[in-house]
C-alpha positions in Angstrom: -94.9 36.9 -33.4 -92.1 39.1 -35.4 -90.2 42.3 -34.1 -92.7 45.2 -36.5 -90.8 48.3 -38.2 -92.3 51.4 -36.8 -91.8 53.0 -39.8 -94.0 50.2 -41.4 -96.4 50.4 -39.0 -96.3 54.0 -38.9 -96.7 54.6 -42.7 -99.3 51.7 -42.5 -101.1 53.4 -40.1 -101.1 56.8 -42.1 -102.5 55.0 -44.9 -105.4 53.8 -43.0 -105.9 57.2 -41.6 -106.3 58.6 -45.0 -108.5 55.6 -46.4 -111.1 55.7 -43.2 -111.2 60.1 -43.2 -112.3 59.4 -47.5 -114.1 56.7 -46.4 -116.1 59.1 -44.2 -117.1 61.6 -46.5 -118.3 58.6 -49.1 -120.5 58.5 -46.1 -121.4 61.5 -46.3 -122.7 61.9 -49.4 -124.3 58.7 -49.5 -126.1 60.0 -46.7 -126.8 63.0 -47.8 -128.4 61.7 -51.4 -130.6 59.4 -49.2 -131.4 62.3 -47.0 -132.8 64.3 -50.6 -134.9 61.3 -51.8 -136.8 59.7 -48.2 -140.3 60.8 -47.9 -141.9 58.0 -46.4 -139.5 56.3 -43.9 -139.1 58.8 -40.7 -137.0 56.6 -38.3 -135.0 55.9 -40.9 -134.4 60.3 -41.6 -134.0 60.6 -37.7 -131.1 57.6 -37.3 -129.3 59.2 -40.5 -130.1 62.8 -39.6 -128.3 62.0 -36.2 -125.7 60.0 -37.9 -124.8 62.2 -40.2 -123.4 64.1 -37.0 -121.8 61.5 -35.9 -119.5 60.8 -39.4 -118.5 64.8 -39.0 -117.3 64.1 -35.7 -115.9 61.0 -36.8 -113.6 63.1 -40.1 -112.4 65.6 -37.6 -111.2 63.2 -35.1 -109.1 61.6 -38.1 -107.9 64.7 -38.9 -106.3 65.1 -35.6 -104.9 62.3 -35.2 -103.6 62.9 -38.4 -102.1 66.2 -37.1 -100.7 65.3 -34.1 -98.7 62.6 -36.3 -97.2 66.4 -38.9 -99.9 64.5 -42.0 -103.0 65.5 -43.8 -105.9 63.8 -45.4 -105.4 63.1 -49.2 -107.6 65.4 -50.8 -107.5 63.4 -54.0 -109.0 60.2 -52.1 -111.8 62.7 -50.5 -112.8 63.8 -54.1 -112.3 60.0 -55.3 -114.4 58.6 -52.4 -117.5 61.4 -52.4 -118.2 60.9 -55.9 -118.4 56.7 -55.7 -120.9 58.0 -53.0 -123.2 60.3 -55.1 -122.7 57.2 -57.8 -124.1 54.2 -55.0 -126.7 56.7 -53.4 -127.9 57.1 -57.0 -127.6 53.5 -58.2 -130.3 52.8 -56.2 -132.7 55.9 -56.6 -133.9 53.0 -60.1 -134.9 51.1 -57.7 -138.1 50.3 -57.0 -137.7 49.2 -53.1 -135.0 52.2 -52.9 -135.6 52.2 -49.3 -135.1 48.5 -48.9 -131.5 48.4 -50.9 -130.1 51.8 -49.7 -130.8 49.9 -46.3 -129.0 47.0 -46.7 -126.0 48.9 -48.2 -126.2 51.2 -45.3 -125.8 47.8 -43.1 -123.2 46.5 -45.1 -120.9 50.1 -45.5 -121.0 50.9 -41.6 -119.9 46.9 -41.0 -117.0 48.2 -43.5 -116.4 51.1 -41.4 -116.2 48.8 -37.9 -114.4 47.0 -39.7 -111.7 50.0 -40.8 -111.8 51.2 -37.4 -110.7 47.7 -35.5 -108.2 47.6 -37.8 -106.8 51.0 -36.9 -106.9 50.4 -33.7 -104.3 47.5 -34.1 -102.2 49.6 -36.0 -102.3 52.5 -33.0 -101.8 49.7 -30.8 -98.8 48.1 -32.2 -97.4 51.7 -32.8 -97.4 53.1 -29.7 -100.3 55.6 -30.6 -101.6 55.6 -27.7 -103.1 59.0 -28.0 -105.5 57.7 -31.7 -106.9 55.2 -29.5 -110.1 56.9 -27.5 -111.5 58.9 -30.9 -110.9 55.5 -32.5 -112.5 53.6 -30.5 -115.5 56.0 -30.3 -115.9 56.2 -33.4 -115.9 52.0 -33.9 -118.4 52.0 -31.2 -120.4 54.0 -33.3 -120.3 52.8 -36.3 -121.0 49.3 -34.5 -124.1 51.0 -32.5 -125.7 52.3 -36.4 -125.0 49.1 -37.9 -127.0 47.6 -34.7 -129.9 49.7 -35.5 -129.9 48.9 -39.0 -129.7 45.6 -38.0 -132.4 45.4 -36.2 -134.9 46.9 -38.1 -134.3 45.3 -41.5 -137.6 43.2 -40.6 -139.6 45.8 -39.6 -138.7 48.4 -42.8 -139.4 45.2 -45.0 -143.1 44.7 -43.4 -143.8 48.5 -43.7 -142.6 48.6 -47.1 -144.4 45.7 -48.1 -147.7 47.5 -46.8 -147.3 50.4 -48.6 -146.3 48.4 -51.5 -149.7 46.6 -51.4 -152.1 49.6 -50.2 -150.8 51.5 -54.3 -148.8 53.8 -51.5 -145.6 55.3 -52.4 -143.4 52.6 -50.7 -139.8 52.8 -52.5 -138.4 55.9 -50.7 
């Protein structure tokens, strides 16, 4: 392997941290819009509330890592992705199967976040940013746990949706 340029690694690490911070803001917006509308799926609402707390902690961890590098989050990226999160959640409100669409999107989003943390961990290791490793690994584990929670519940959630719809009950959210 070619020797990595320390400035290049640091620069990309900071950009990645800022991007992850903005993505966590997007996640908060997505979660909040879903919680605003979710009525008939109590287990999903409870898990979203729990993960919202984890997401707030992930945001703080990223801010602490950035501060340790004398850097700060990008307000513009945070605002942009928060807006995108709100629009994405709003887009599913017109779907007759909103709960399913949100579940699929959440599963994809959690895996995207996990991939982002895996990349940040690789950059932290390459750049010698050892103090960032534990917080990043903790966030990765939380994202993987949420993705696994969603994945294991897709079949049952789908069947619950179908059952409610078959009985003429409000099933979409």
